[in-house]
BALUMLO-404720 format. One line per 2 residues: number of its first residue (from 1); their letters; for each residue x, y, z of N, C-alpha, C. Coordinates in nm, 2 decimals. Atoms other than C-alpha are relative to their C-alpha. Last residue first. Example, Ala and Ser with C-alpha at 12.3 -4.5 7.8 and 13.67 -1.06 7.14 Angstrom:
BEGIN
2) SA) -0.09/-0.11/0.00/1.37/-0.11/0.71/-0.08/0.11/0.08 ~ 0.09/-0.12/0.00/1.23/-0.45/0.78/0.09/0.12/0.00
// end
This chain:
BEGIN
183) VI) 0.10/0.10/0.05/-8.48/4.25/10.50/-0.15/0.06/0.06 ~ -0.11/0.09/0.14/-8.15/4.49/10.50/-0.14/-0.11/-0.03
181) NM) 0.07/-0.02/0.14/-8.34/4.73/10.71/0.03/-0.09/-0.13 ~ -0.11/-0.10/0.06/-8.08/4.73/11.01/-0.07/0.05/-0.10
179) PK) 0.01/-0.15/-0.07/-8.36/4.63/11.28/0.11/0.06/-0.08 ~ 0.16/-0.04/-0.04/-8.46/4.32/11.04/0.07/0.14/0.07
177) AV) 0.05/-0.03/0.14/-8.06/4.20/10.89/-0.16/0.08/0.05 ~ 0.02/-0.13/0.01/-7.92/4.22/11.26/-0.07/0.03/-0.17
175) KI) 0.04/-0.12/-0.12/-7.97/3.90/11.41/-0.02/0.13/-0.03 ~ 0.16/0.05/-0.04/-7.96/3.69/11.12/-0.07/0.06/0.11
173) FL) 0.11/-0.10/0.15/-7.67/3.92/10.95/-0.11/-0.08/0.06 ~ 0.01/-0.13/0.04/-7.46/3.82/11.29/-0.14/0.05/-0.08
171) EA) 0.08/-0.03/-0.13/-7.53/3.46/11.29/-0.01/0.14/0.04 ~ 0.11/0.07/0.00/-7.42/3.46/10.91/-0.13/0.01/0.09
169) MN) 0.08/-0.14/0.07/-7.13/3.67/11.01/-0.12/-0.06/-0.05 ~ 0.00/-0.13/-0.14/-7.04/3.39/11.25/-0.07/0.12/-0.09
167) RA) 0.07/0.04/-0.07/-7.03/3.11/10.99/-0.06/0.08/0.13 ~ 0.13/0.00/0.08/-6.89/3.30/10.73/-0.08/-0.02/0.09
165) DA) 0.03/-0.17/-0.02/-6.59/3.35/11.01/-0.13/0.03/-0.13 ~ -0.01/-0.05/-0.17/-6.57/2.98/11.09/-0.06/0.14/-0.02
163) IA) 0.13/0.03/-0.04/-6.60/2.91/10.66/-0.06/0.02/0.17 ~ 0.12/-0.06/0.08/-6.31/3.14/10.60/-0.13/-0.08/0.05
161) RH) 0.02/0.14/0.12/-6.07/3.02/10.85/-0.13/0.10/-0.05 ~ -0.10/0.00/0.07/-5.91/3.35/11.05/-0.04/-0.13/-0.09
159) PT) -0.05/-0.13/0.07/-6.06/3.22/11.36/0.11/0.00/-0.14 ~ -0.13/-0.07/0.00/-6.15/2.89/11.45/0.00/0.10/-0.10
157) GN) -0.11/0.04/0.08/-6.47/2.81/11.56/0.15/0.03/-0.03 ~ 0.00/0.17/0.03/-6.77/3.00/11.72/0.10/-0.02/-0.10
155) FE) -0.04/0.04/0.11/-6.74/3.36/11.82/0.02/-0.17/-0.01 ~ -0.10/0.01/-0.01/-7.03/3.47/12.04/0.04/-0.08/-0.11
153) LG) -0.02/0.11/0.05/-7.34/3.63/12.05/0.15/0.00/0.02 ~ 0.02/0.11/-0.10/-7.49/3.91/12.27/0.03/-0.16/-0.10
151) EL) 0.14/0.08/-0.01/-7.53/4.15/11.97/-0.03/-0.12/0.11 ~ 0.12/-0.11/0.00/-7.24/4.41/12.09/-0.14/-0.07/-0.02
149) SL) 0.06/-0.02/-0.14/-7.04/4.04/12.14/-0.11/0.14/0.01 ~ 0.04/0.11/-0.02/-7.08/3.96/11.76/-0.02/0.05/0.22
147) AN) 0.17/0.01/0.07/-7.02/4.30/11.63/-0.03/-0.13/0.06 ~ 0.11/-0.07/-0.07/-6.71/4.29/11.88/-0.14/0.06/-0.06
145) KL) 0.06/0.04/-0.11/-6.59/3.98/11.72/-0.07/0.09/0.12 ~ 0.07/0.13/0.00/-6.60/4.08/11.36/-0.04/-0.02/0.16
143) GI) -0.07/0.16/0.02/-6.44/4.44/11.43/-0.10/-0.12/0.01 ~ 0.02/0.07/-0.08/-6.62/4.79/11.44/0.10/-0.19/-0.06
141) QN) 0.03/0.14/0.07/-6.49/4.99/11.13/-0.01/-0.11/0.18 ~ -0.09/0.06/0.08/-6.45/5.35/11.33/-0.07/-0.11/-0.05
139) KA) -0.10/-0.08/0.12/-6.66/5.63/11.40/0.06/-0.10/-0.01 ~ -0.12/-0.05/-0.03/-6.97/5.44/11.52/0.10/0.06/-0.08
137) GK) -0.06/-0.15/-0.01/-7.30/5.52/11.49/0.12/-0.04/0.04 ~ -0.01/-0.02/-0.17/-7.45/5.10/11.57/0.05/0.21/0.01
135) YK) 0.09/0.01/-0.08/-7.56/5.13/11.19/-0.02/0.05/0.17 ~ 0.12/-0.11/0.04/-7.26/5.29/11.06/-0.16/-0.04/0.08
133) SY) -0.09/-0.09/-0.08/-7.07/5.00/11.19/-0.05/0.15/-0.02 ~ 0.00/0.03/-0.15/-7.29/4.77/11.10/0.04/0.07/0.08
131) HR) 0.15/-0.06/-0.03/-7.33/4.92/10.73/-0.05/-0.03/0.13 ~ -0.02/-0.16/0.01/-6.90/4.95/10.71/-0.17/0.00/0.00
129) QL) -0.06/-0.11/-0.11/-6.88/4.60/10.83/-0.03/0.12/0.00 ~ 0.10/-0.03/-0.10/-7.14/4.42/10.63/0.05/0.04/0.08
127) CA) -0.07/-0.02/-0.10/-6.99/4.55/10.29/-0.03/-0.02/0.13 ~ 0.01/-0.12/-0.13/-7.21/4.52/10.03/0.10/-0.05/0.09
125) WY) -0.02/0.02/-0.11/-7.22/4.28/9.68/-0.03/0.14/0.10 ~ 0.10/0.00/-0.13/-7.43/4.27/9.42/0.05/-0.05/0.15
123) KL) 0.09/-0.19/-0.04/-7.18/4.43/9.16/-0.11/-0.02/0.09 ~ -0.10/-0.06/-0.07/-6.95/4.07/9.24/-0.08/0.14/0.01
121) WD) 0.08/-0.02/-0.17/-7.22/3.87/9.07/0.05/0.08/0.09 ~ 0.09/-0.08/0.06/-7.08/3.95/8.69/-0.02/0.04/0.14
119) LK) 0.08/0.05/-0.15/-6.74/3.78/8.81/-0.09/0.10/0.00 ~ 0.07/-0.07/-0.08/-6.54/3.80/8.55/-0.12/-0.04/0.08
117) LN) 0.08/0.00/0.00/-6.23/3.59/8.48/-0.09/0.10/0.03 ~ 0.04/-0.06/0.12/-5.89/3.66/8.31/-0.17/-0.09/0.04
115) HH) 0.06/0.10/0.02/-5.73/3.43/8.61/-0.09/0.02/-0.16 ~ -0.11/0.08/-0.01/-5.53/3.72/8.74/-0.05/-0.11/-0.10
113) RA) -0.10/-0.07/0.09/-5.83/3.95/8.70/0.11/-0.07/-0.06 ~ 0.04/-0.02/0.12/-6.01/3.72/8.88/0.05/0.02/-0.17
111) DL) 0.02/0.13/0.04/-5.79/3.70/9.14/-0.08/-0.03/-0.10 ~ -0.09/0.02/0.01/-5.81/4.06/9.18/0.04/-0.11/-0.05
109) VF) 0.02/-0.12/0.14/-6.17/4.14/9.18/0.17/-0.04/-0.09 ~ 0.09/0.06/0.12/-6.22/3.86/9.43/0.06/0.05/-0.15
107) QR) -0.06/0.12/0.10/-5.95/4.00/9.62/-0.07/-0.07/-0.05 ~ -0.10/-0.06/0.04/-6.12/4.35/9.67/0.09/-0.14/-0.08
105) HD) 0.07/-0.05/0.15/-6.47/4.18/9.75/0.15/0.06/-0.06 ~ 0.08/0.12/0.09/-6.25/4.00/10.04/-0.08/0.02/-0.11
103) FE) -0.08/0.10/0.07/-6.08/4.30/10.13/-0.04/-0.11/-0.07 ~ -0.06/-0.04/0.14/-6.33/4.56/10.19/0.06/-0.13/-0.06
101) GW) -0.11/-0.10/0.03/-6.44/4.48/10.52/-0.02/-0.03/-0.14 ~ -0.03/-0.06/-0.11/-6.66/4.14/10.66/0.07/0.11/-0.08
99) SF) -0.10/0.06/-0.09/-6.83/3.99/10.36/0.02/0.09/0.12 ~ -0.09/-0.06/-0.08/-7.16/4.04/10.21/0.09/-0.09/0.03
97) LA) -0.06/0.05/-0.09/-7.35/3.92/9.87/0.09/0.11/0.12 ~ -0.05/-0.08/-0.11/-7.68/3.94/9.81/0.10/-0.06/-0.01
95) TR) -0.09/0.07/-0.08/-7.90/3.71/9.54/0.08/0.18/0.09 ~ -0.06/-0.12/-0.08/-8.20/3.71/9.41/0.09/0.03/0.06
93) TS) 0.07/-0.05/-0.18/-8.24/3.34/9.31/0.02/0.18/-0.05 ~ 0.10/0.06/-0.05/-8.24/3.15/8.95/-0.03/0.11/0.12
91) SF) 0.08/-0.04/0.14/-7.91/3.32/8.79/-0.18/-0.07/0.02 ~ -0.02/-0.15/0.01/-7.72/3.33/9.12/-0.10/0.02/-0.13
89) GM) 0.15/-0.04/0.08/-7.77/2.99/9.21/-0.05/0.12/-0.03 ~ 0.09/-0.15/-0.08/-7.51/3.05/9.49/-0.10/-0.07/-0.12
87) WE) 0.06/0.03/-0.12/-7.35/2.66/9.44/-0.09/0.15/0.04 ~ 0.11/0.09/0.00/-7.30/2.72/9.08/-0.09/-0.02/0.12
85) EF) 0.10/-0.06/0.08/-7.12/3.03/9.11/-0.12/-0.14/0.01 ~ 0.05/-0.11/-0.06/-6.91/2.86/9.39/-0.13/0.08/-0.07
83) RK) 0.03/0.10/-0.12/-6.82/2.54/9.16/-0.07/0.09/0.10 ~ 0.13/0.07/0.09/-6.75/2.77/8.86/-0.05/-0.03/0.11
81) IV) 0.13/-0.11/0.04/-6.50/2.98/9.12/-0.10/-0.04/-0.08 ~ 0.05/-0.02/-0.12/-6.33/2.64/9.25/-0.08/0.13/-0.03
79) VD) 0.13/0.10/0.05/-6.22/2.60/8.84/-0.09/0.03/0.16 ~ 0.05/-0.02/0.15/-6.04/2.93/8.79/-0.15/-0.14/0.06
77) FH) 0.12/-0.12/-0.05/-5.93/2.96/9.16/-0.12/0.00/-0.07 ~ 0.02/-0.11/0.07/-5.76/2.63/9.10/-0.06/0.10/0.00
75) DA) -0.03/-0.04/0.12/-5.80/2.29/9.27/0.00/0.13/-0.04 ~ 0.10/-0.10/0.04/-5.71/2.17/9.59/0.02/0.01/-0.15
73) DE) 0.08/0.09/0.10/-5.49/1.84/9.62/-0.11/0.11/-0.03 ~ -0.06/0.09/0.06/-5.21/2.03/9.81/-0.08/-0.05/-0.12
71) VD) 0.01/-0.07/0.13/-5.40/2.33/9.96/0.02/-0.11/-0.09 ~ 0.14/-0.02/0.06/-5.47/2.13/10.27/-0.05/0.08/-0.12
69) EQ) 0.06/0.11/0.04/-5.15/1.98/10.27/-0.18/0.03/0.00 ~ -0.03/0.06/0.11/-4.96/2.31/10.27/-0.06/-0.12/-0.03
67) TI) -0.14/0.05/0.04/-5.15/2.41/10.57/0.01/-0.01/-0.13 ~ -0.05/0.09/0.10/-5.42/2.64/10.68/0.12/-0.03/-0.04
65) ST) 0.00/0.17/-0.02/-5.44/2.70/11.05/0.02/-0.07/-0.13 ~ 0.11/0.04/0.08/-5.51/3.11/10.93/-0.06/-0.18/0.06
63) LK) 0.12/-0.09/0.00/-5.24/3.29/11.14/-0.14/-0.07/-0.02 ~ 0.05/0.00/-0.09/-5.02/2.97/11.20/-0.11/0.13/0.05
61) TC) 0.06/0.12/-0.06/-5.04/2.84/10.85/-0.01/0.09/0.16 ~ 0.19/0.01/0.01/-5.00/3.21/10.74/-0.06/-0.11/0.03
59) FK) 0.07/-0.15/-0.03/-4.66/3.28/10.91/-0.15/-0.04/-0.05 ~ 0.03/0.04/-0.06/-4.52/2.91/10.77/-0.11/0.07/0.14
57) DI) -0.11/0.00/-0.10/-4.58/3.00/10.43/-0.04/-0.01/0.19 ~ 0.10/-0.07/-0.09/-4.83/2.81/10.20/0.10/0.05/0.12
55) QP) -0.05/0.03/-0.09/-4.58/2.74/9.90/-0.09/0.08/0.10 ~ 0.08/0.09/0.00/-4.79/2.81/9.56/0.05/-0.09/0.14
53) HI) -0.05/0.03/-0.14/-4.68/3.18/9.55/-0.06/-0.15/0.06 ~ -0.12/-0.12/-0.02/-4.83/3.29/9.22/0.08/-0.05/0.12
51) VP) -0.05/0.00/0.10/-5.06/2.97/9.17/0.11/0.07/-0.02 ~ -0.08/-0.11/0.06/-5.21/2.89/9.46/0.02/-0.01/-0.07
49) LI) -0.13/0.00/0.04/-5.43/2.59/9.52/0.08/0.14/-0.02 ~ 0.00/-0.04/0.11/-5.79/2.67/9.66/0.13/-0.01/0.01
47) FE) -0.10/-0.09/0.01/-5.97/2.53/9.94/0.03/0.02/-0.13 ~ -0.11/0.09/0.03/-6.32/2.48/10.01/0.16/0.11/-0.04
45) SF) -0.16/-0.02/-0.12/-6.60/2.58/10.21/0.06/-0.11/-0.13 ~ -0.12/-0.03/0.07/-6.96/2.66/10.07/0.12/0.01/0.07
43) ED) -0.16/-0.09/0.00/-7.26/2.63/10.36/0.08/-0.06/-0.15 ~ -0.14/0.06/0.03/-7.64/2.59/10.31/0.14/0.02/0.03
41) AI) 0.02/0.12/0.06/-8.01/2.71/10.44/0.14/-0.08/-0.05 ~ -0.05/0.01/0.07/-7.95/2.94/10.72/-0.01/-0.17/-0.07
39) EL) -0.06/0.15/0.00/-8.24/3.06/10.77/0.10/0.01/-0.03 ~ -0.13/0.01/-0.10/-8.32/3.44/10.76/0.04/-0.07/0.09
37) NE) 0.04/0.01/-0.11/-8.68/3.38/10.59/0.11/-0.01/0.12 ~ 0.11/-0.10/0.01/-8.54/3.50/10.23/-0.08/0.00/0.18
35) NV) 0.08/0.03/0.08/-8.24/3.23/10.29/-0.08/0.15/0.04 ~ 0.09/-0.05/-0.11/-7.92/3.27/10.45/-0.13/0.02/-0.11
33) RV) 0.10/-0.08/0.04/-7.65/3.12/10.23/-0.10/0.01/0.12 ~ 0.10/0.04/-0.08/-7.30/3.06/10.41/-0.12/0.08/-0.02
31) AG) 0.11/-0.07/0.03/-6.96/3.10/10.24/-0.15/-0.07/0.06 ~ 0.11/0.03/-0.05/-6.63/3.01/10.30/-0.11/0.07/-0.01
29) IE) 0.12/-0.06/-0.02/-6.39/3.03/10.02/-0.11/-0.06/0.10 ~ 0.09/0.04/-0.08/-6.02/2.97/10.11/-0.09/0.05/0.00
27) II) -0.05/0.13/-0.05/-5.64/3.00/9.96/-0.13/-0.07/0.06 ~ 0.11/0.08/-0.05/-5.72/3.35/9.78/0.04/-0.18/0.04
25) EV) 0.12/0.06/0.04/-5.44/3.48/9.65/-0.05/-0.06/0.09 ~ 0.09/0.08/-0.09/-5.18/3.75/9.80/-0.10/-0.05/-0.11
23) QR) 0.13/0.06/0.01/-4.95/3.91/9.56/-0.05/-0.06/0.06 ~ 0.00/0.15/0.11/-4.63/3.98/9.76/-0.14/0.05/-0.02
21) PK) 0.17/0.05/0.00/-4.57/4.32/9.99/0.03/-0.08/-0.10 ~ 0.06/-0.04/0.14/-4.20/4.36/10.10/-0.09/-0.05/-0.04
19) PS) 0.02/-0.15/0.06/-4.16/4.38/10.46/-0.04/0.05/-0.13 ~ -0.07/-0.05/0.07/-4.27/4.04/10.55/-0.05/0.10/-0.05
17) RW) -0.02/-0.12/-0.06/-4.49/3.82/10.76/0.19/0.02/-0.03 ~ -0.14/0.02/-0.06/-4.63/3.62/10.50/0.04/0.13/0.09
15) CT) -0.05/-0.09/-0.05/-4.96/3.56/10.37/0.14/-0.02/0.04 ~ -0.14/0.02/-0.05/-5.18/3.38/10.14/0.07/0.09/0.04
13) AE) -0.13/0.00/0.15/-5.54/3.42/10.11/0.13/-0.05/0.07 ~ -0.07/0.06/-0.08/-5.87/3.31/10.35/0.12/0.04/-0.14
11) LD) -0.13/0.06/0.08/-6.17/3.44/10.22/0.08/0.02/0.12 ~ -0.12/-0.05/-0.03/-6.50/3.52/10.38/0.09/-0.09/-0.09
9) YI) -0.13/0.11/0.01/-6.91/3.48/10.27/0.13/0.05/0.03 ~ -0.11/-0.04/-0.13/-7.20/3.55/10.34/0.09/-0.07/-0.02
7) IF) -0.11/0.08/0.00/-7.45/3.48/10.06/0.10/0.07/0.09 ~ -0.15/-0.07/-0.05/-7.76/3.62/10.12/0.05/-0.08/0.03
5) QR) -0.13/0.09/-0.07/-8.07/3.49/9.90/0.06/0.10/0.06 ~ -0.06/-0.09/-0.06/-8.44/3.57/9.75/0.11/-0.05/0.12
3) KS) 0.00/-0.05/0.11/-8.70/3.38/9.56/0.10/0.12/0.02 ~ 0.02/-0.17/-0.08/-8.61/3.10/9.77/-0.04/0.09/-0.10
1) M) -0.14/-0.12/0.05/-8.62/2.77/9.55/-0.07/0.14/0.05
// end
């Protein structure tokens, strides 16, 4: 068991092309565990059945490739999050979580509140996008594909799929963690 780990995660949520805002919910968690030697150690990928708007909109499928069939037999957030917490092994290993942008952190907070859960481990979260953009001296936030490109990496997998985004972020993290003084 490593003494320190980094959980690089991404979420996908319900979405619509609609002028009126609706409450979105997480429909996929994708995460990659990077150990203290900056090696990919494991992955977590699960769909979640939304409860507020259980039907996946066509727009959402077009954007994420996630279909109604993908989430139909999935568990609800409260069940999946317990498996995610067990997978992280948070209590036995020093853990830092990273996502690209604020959305993923905020959405975990909102879904936890909706399901009356407390996610204590979220206090160990940092925005990799903000830190990377600052490291590069950028005036604006740098998108993931641009960040990969700046580091000589290419995006692999299906964009807007949590596990693919998490894998790409993990590759970027491994390349920049030392120069950024994260490790």
